Structure formats: C-alpha cells, structure tokens
N, C-alpha and C positions, 0 to 999 in steps of 0.2 A: 705109224701105228693107227692114226685116225683113218687112213685108207682101209685098213683091215676091218676096223669096226664098222665103218660105213658099208663096205662090201658085205660084211656079215649081216648087217641089219637089213640090207636090201634082199639078200638071199633068204633070210628068215621070213621076211614079209611075203616073198614069192612062194615059199614052201607052205605058209599058212593060208594061202589063197588071197592074200592082200585084201582082207576085209576092211571096210570103212570103219568098223567099230573094233579097232585093234588096241583096246585099252590094256596096258601092261606089257604089250608085246615089244614096243620099242625100247623101253627101259630094260626089260629082261634080255632082249637081244644084245643090247650094248654091254650089259654085265656079263652075259654068257660068252660074247665074242672076245672080250678081254680075258676072261678066265680060260677060254679055250685056246687063245693065242699063247698064253703062258704054259698051258698044259700040252706040250708037244705040238704046237702049231696047228691046232684044230679049231680055228676061229669060226669058221662057218658052221661046223657041227655044234659048237658051244652057243652060237647065236640062235640057231634053230631050236635047241633045247631051252635056252633062256626065254625065247619068245613064247614057246608053249607053256612053260612054267609061269611066266609073268601074266599071260592071258588067263590061265587057270586061276591064279591067285586073285586077279581083278574080278573075275566072275564070282568067286566065292565071297569076296568082300561085298559085291553088289547084292548078292542074295542075303547076306547078313544084315545089310542096311535096310533092305526091303522088309525083312522079318521084324526088325526093330521098329520100323515105322508102323507096321501092322499092329504090333503089340501096343504102341503108344496111342494108336487110334481107337483102341477098344475101350 
C-alpha cells in the first residue's frame, strides 16, 4: 500500500508542476491517495485532488496569517 501512496504522491507532484513551494501538497496527496485507494482503486486521482486541496488550504492559511500580522502591526 505504501507503493500506491508514493506513486500517487509522485504523480500528484508531476500534475501540479512540481513546484518547489508545495506546501500542503504532500500531506494532501497522501491523504487523497489513501482515500482514493479505498474508493474503487483511484489512488492517483485521489492524490491529485488531495494535492490541489492541500495546496489551496495552505495558501489560504498563509493569507490569514499575513492579514493577522498586518492587523497586529497597526
């Protein structure tokens, strides 16, 4: 099963352009790969979706932290 998750993670990184700043992508890909594996053996699809969702959530969290820092600086 680890092989599926690793393969799914690599495939997700390739689909997302393998950015150096892939915050949230690896964790999302791992969770999505496992979920996809159990949902009718779609580990790669789950990993790609998990990567996109994880990256989006990390981006939103970074924006919120930046906004809080700006508020504290005023």
